[in-house]
C-alpha positions in Angstrom: -63.2 80.6 -51.0 -60.0 81.2 -49.4 -60.5 78.3 -47.4 -61.3 75.9 -50.3 -58.0 77.1 -51.9 -56.1 76.6 -49.0 -57.4 72.9 -48.7 -56.8 72.1 -52.1 -53.2 73.5 -51.9 -52.9 71.3 -48.6 -53.8 68.4 -50.6 -51.7 68.9 -53.4 -48.8 69.2 -50.9 -49.8 65.8 -49.5 -50.0 64.5 -53.1 -46.3 65.7 -53.8 -45.2 64.1 -50.4 -46.7 60.8 -51.3 -45.0 61.0 -54.6 -41.2 61.8 -52.8 -42.1 58.8 -50.6 -42.9 56.6 -53.5 -39.6 57.7 -55.2 -37.6 57.1 -52.3 -39.1 54.0 -52.0 -38.6 53.1 -55.6 -34.7 54.3 -55.4 -34.1 51.6 -52.4 -34.7 48.6 -54.5 -31.3 49.1 -56.0 -29.8 48.6 -52.6 -31.7 45.2 -52.1 -30.6 44.1 -55.6 -27.0 45.1 -54.8 -26.8 42.9 -51.8 -28.6 40.1 -53.3 -25.7 40.6 -56.1 -22.9 39.9 -53.6 -20.7 37.1 -54.6 -21.4 33.8 -52.4 -19.2 31.4 -51.1 -18.7 28.7 -53.5 -20.4 25.8 -53.5 -18.7 22.1 -52.5 -18.9 20.7 -55.6 -17.7 23.9 -57.7 -15.0 24.1 -55.3 -14.1 20.3 -55.7 -13.9 20.5 -59.4 -11.5 23.3 -59.2 -9.4 21.6 -56.5 -9.8 17.8 -57.5 -10.2 17.9 -61.3 -9.0 14.2 -61.6 -11.4 13.5 -58.7 -10.7 11.3 -55.4 -8.9 7.8 -55.0 -9.7 6.2 -51.5 -7.1 3.8 -51.3 -8.0 0.5 -49.2 -5.6 -1.9 -47.8 -7.5 -4.8 -48.5 -9.4 -6.0 -51.6 -13.3 -6.4 -51.6 -14.7 -8.0 -48.8 -12.0 -6.5 -46.2 -12.9 -4.2 -43.7 -11.0 -1.0 -45.1 -12.8 -1.7 -48.8 -16.0 -2.2 -47.1 -15.5 1.3 -45.5 -14.7 2.9 -48.9 -17.7 1.3 -50.1 -19.8 2.7 -47.9 -17.9 6.0 -48.0 -18.0 6.3 -51.9 -21.1 7.3 -53.5 -22.2 9.8 -50.8 -18.8 11.6 -51.0 -19.2 11.4 -54.5 -22.5 13.1 -54.5 -21.5 16.0 -52.1 -18.1 16.8 -54.1 -19.6 16.3 -57.6 -16.5 14.8 -59.0 -15.8 11.3 -59.3 -14.8 9.3 -56.3 -13.3 5.7 -56.7 -12.4 2.9 -54.0 -9.0 1.1 -55.0 -7.4 -1.6 -53.3 -3.8 -1.6 -53.0 -2.9 -5.0 -51.1 0.3 -6.3 -49.7 2.5 -5.8 -46.9 0.3 -6.7 -44.1 -1.4 -3.1 -45.1 1.7 -1.1 -45.1 1.9 -1.1 -49.1 -1.5 0.9 -49.0 0.0 3.2 -46.2 3.2 3.9 -47.9 1.6 4.3 -51.5 -0.8 7.3 -49.9 2.3 8.7 -47.4 4.3 9.2 -50.6 1.4 10.8 -52.8 1.4 14.3 -53.8 -0.4 16.3 -51.1 -3.1 17.9 -53.2 -3.6 15.1 -55.3 -7.2 13.7 -54.1 -5.2 10.4 -53.1 -6.6 9.6 -49.5 -6.6 6.5 -47.6 -9.5 4.5 -45.7 -7.3 4.5 -42.1 -8.1 1.7 -39.7 -6.7 2.0 -36.3 -5.1 0.7 -34.5 -3.4 -1.5 -37.3 -2.1 1.6 -38.9 0.0 2.1 -36.0 0.9 -1.4 -35.5 2.2 -1.4 -39.2 4.5 1.6 -38.7 5.9 0.8 -35.6 6.2 -2.8 -35.3 5.7 -4.0 -39.1 8.5 -1.1 -39.8 6.4 0.5 -42.5 8.0 3.3 -44.3 5.3 6.1 -42.9 4.5 7.8 -39.8 1.2 7.5 -38.6 1.1 11.2 -36.8 2.3 12.6 -40.1 -0.7 11.7 -42.3 -3.1 14.7 -42.6 -6.4 13.7 -40.5 -9.7 14.4 -42.2 -12.7 12.4 -40.5 -13.3 9.4 -38.5 -16.2 7.4 -40.0 -16.6 4.3 -38.1 -16.6 2.8 -34.9 -17.7 0.1 -32.3 -15.6 -2.6 -33.4 -12.6 -4.5 -32.2 -10.7 -7.9 -32.6 -13.4 -10.4 -32.0 -12.4 -14.1 -31.7 -14.6 -17.0 -33.0 -14.5 -20.6 -32.9 -16.4 -23.1 -35.0 -19.8 -23.9 -33.4 -19.6 -26.3 -30.9 -16.0 -25.7 -29.7 -14.7 -26.0 -26.3 -13.7 -22.8 -26.7 -16.5 -20.4 -25.5 -15.4 -17.9 -23.5 -12.1 -16.3 -21.7 -11.8 -18.8 -18.9 -12.1 -21.8 -21.4 -8.9 -20.4 -23.2 -7.2 -20.1 -19.8 -7.9 -23.4 -19.0 -6.6 -25.1 -22.4 -3.9 -27.7 -21.6 -2.6 -27.4 -25.4 -1.3 -24.5 -27.4 -4.3 -22.7 -29.1 -3.9 -21.9 -32.9 -5.4 -18.5 -33.8 -5.7 -17.2 -37.5 -4.8 -13.8 -38.1 -4.4 -11.3 -40.8 -0.9 -10.8 -41.4 2.0 -10.6 -38.9 3.1 -7.6 -37.0 0.6 -5.5 -39.1 -3.0 -6.0 -37.7 -5.0 -5.5 -34.4 -5.9 -9.6 -34.8 -2.1 -10.2 -34.3 -1.8 -7.7 -31.8 -4.4 -9.0 -29.5 -3.1 -12.5 -30.0 0.2 -11.2 -28.6 -1.8 -9.9 -25.6 -3.3 -13.4 -25.0 0.0 -15.1 -25.0 2.4 -12.4 -23.3 0.1 -10.5 -20.9 -2.3 -13.5 -20.2 0.0 -16.4 -20.5 -2.2 -18.5 -22.7 -0.1 -20.5 -25.1 -1.0 -19.6 -28.3 0.4 -19.4 -31.9 -0.7 -17.4 -34.9 -1.2 -18.5 -38.4 -1.2 -15.6 -40.8 -4.1 -15.7 -43.7 -4.7 -13.1 -46.5 -7.8 -12.1 -45.4 -10.9 -12.9 -42.8 -12.7 -15.3 -44.9 -9.4 -17.5 -45.2 -9.3 -17.4 -41.4 -13.0 -18.2 -40.7 -12.3 -21.3 -43.6 -9.3 -22.4 -41.4 -11.6 -22.3 -38.5 -14.6 -24.1 -40.1 -12.0 -26.9 -41.3 -10.4 -27.5 -38.1 -6.8 -26.1 -39.4 -6.8 -23.4 -36.5 -8.9 -23.1 -33.4 -9.7 -19.4 -33.3 -10.0 -16.4 -35.9 -9.2 -13.1 -34.9 -11.4 -11.1 -37.0 -13.7 -7.7 -37.0 -17.4 -7.1 -37.1 -17.9 -6.9 -40.7 -16.8 -10.6 -41.1 -17.7 -11.8 -37.5 -21.6 -10.9 -37.6 -22.8 -12.6 -40.7 -20.8 -15.8 -39.9 -22.4 -15.9 -36.4 -25.8 -15.0 -37.6 -25.6 -18.3 -39.8 -24.5 -20.4 -36.8 -21.6 -21.4 -38.1 -19.2 -19.9 -35.7 -19.5 -18.9 -31.9 -17.9 -15.8 -30.6 -15.4 -16.4 -27.6 -14.0 -13.2 -26.7 -13.4 -9.3 -28.1 -11.0 -6.9 -26.9 -13.1 -3.8 -26.6 -12.9 -2.3 -22.9 -16.8 -3.5 -22.2 -19.4 -5.7 -23.6 -20.5 -5.1 -27.1 -24.3 -4.4 -28.0 -24.2 -6.5 -30.9 -22.3 -9.4 -29.2 -24.4 -10.2 -26.3 -22.8 -12.5 -23.4 -19.3 -12.4 -25.1 -16.5 -11.5 -22.8 -14.7 -8.2 -23.2 -11.0 -8.4 -22.5 -10.9 -4.9 -20.5 -13.2 -6.7 -18.2 -12.0 -10.2 -17.7 -8.2 -9.4 -17.9 -6.9 -5.8 -18.2 -8.3 -2.5 -19.4 -4.8 -1.2 -20.8 -4.8 -4.5 -23.7 -8.2 -3.3 -24.8 -9.0 -1.3 -27.9 -11.6 -0.2 -30.2 -10.9 -0.7 -34.1 -12.0 2.8 -35.6 -12.1 3.4 -39.4 -11.7 6.7 -41.1 -10.0 8.7 -43.7 -6.5 10.5 -43.8 -4.7 12.3 -46.6 -0.8 12.6 -47.2 1.4 14.6 -45.1 1.4 18.4 -45.3 -2.0 18.3 -47.6 -2.8 22.1 -48.4 -5.3 23.7 -46.5 -7.9 24.5 -48.7 -8.3 20.9 -50.0 -8.1 19.4 -46.6 -10.6 21.9 -45.2 -12.9 21.1 -48.2 -12.6 17.4 -47.5 -13.6 17.8 -44.0 -16.6 19.6 -44.7 -17.6 17.0 -47.4 -17.4 14.1 -45.1 -19.1 15.7 -42.4 -21.8 15.9 -44.3 -21.7 12.3 -45.5 -21.6 11.3 -41.9 -24.9 13.0 -41.2 -27.0 11.6 -44.4 -29.4 8.8 -43.0 -28.6 7.2 -46.5 -25.0 6.6 -45.5 -25.7 5.3 -42.2 -28.3 2.9 -43.5 -25.7 2.0 -45.9 -23.0 1.4 -43.4 -25.3 -0.7 -41.1 -26.0 -2.7 -44.0 -22.5 -3.6 -44.8 -22.0 -4.4 -40.9 -20.1 -1.5 -40.1 -21.0 1.3 -37.9 -21.0 4.9 -38.5 -19.3 7.1 -35.7 -18.0 10.4 -36.9 -15.0 12.2 -35.4 -14.2 15.5 -36.7 -10.9 16.1 -37.9 -9.5 17.4 -34.5 -11.0 14.0 -32.7 -9.7 11.9 -35.6 -6.4 13.3 -34.8 -6.5 12.5 -31.3 -7.2 9.0 -32.4 -4.6 8.8 -34.2 -2.3 9.8 -31.4 -4.1 7.4 -29.0 -3.5 4.4 -31.4 0.2 5.4 -31.6 0.3 5.5 -27.8 -1.4 2.3 -27.5 1.2 0.2 -29.9 4.1 2.1 -28.5 3.2 1.4 -24.9 3.4 -2.3 -25.7 6.4 -2.2 -28.1 8.4 -4.6 -25.3 5.5 -7.4 -25.6 5.1 -6.9 -29.6 8.6 -7.0 -30.5 10.0 -9.4 -28.0 
């Protein structure tokens, strides 16, 4: 009998222990709940709505069809999706691109007014074209496009087919360019003349379409344009590529001479497109935009859209993009004697 009572007491003790364990388990739930309620990092969209209540403006120095506007078109819908605020592409034309550069340079630092920057054009306008801005003062946000340069095209059937044919020319070669003292096309034409001793003269046009029209009509021998404009005309068989100013051959222009190989690597360059903000942009605003642009860059839909517009997505974070701005500045500054003489 005593044994039965002891066994019963033992079982009762186990029940008490089990109930205590259950109670302890129940009391642990509020701890888990408290952790779940810890404030999270605000989303990109919520932060953007607070920092940029009026949205974002991407300023382009060219009208629709121009490369900087095309770059903006590629970025706009995806940046708007990530930020959750309106994003608008606004052309501010004139001054060979300097008007747009000066407009953003003078914009309030936290206003959400940004620029689709194009290198080395931005450096040329500031150092050679006397633009009222300093390229290295802009806030670098992200590089977004690359694999481009100054591409020379001639009317299909023209005797100008490669670098050697330019060197053999006995008369002055006329070259259509966008602006004077403001574009990479103009700069490359100066390199042809003063570094390679090819007799040329430049004729300024408002945009690449006008340059190509001049080539097709016979008004000029060559046009110096970019990938976004060159590829469609080449594909249509209306023009032929003659020379490009990258340091090495471009995959999309097989067989076309690269100035870095047929002449000097020191005169070669890539055209790079990206986003900059006004000088002294507040850290919260700039970091948010850097994060948002990084998300845009890795979106496969953005990459597909960029390719459909004949521009090549090539992401650079803010640090690398800043280095590209410095590189463009150094390239132009090192050739000031050629470009201003």
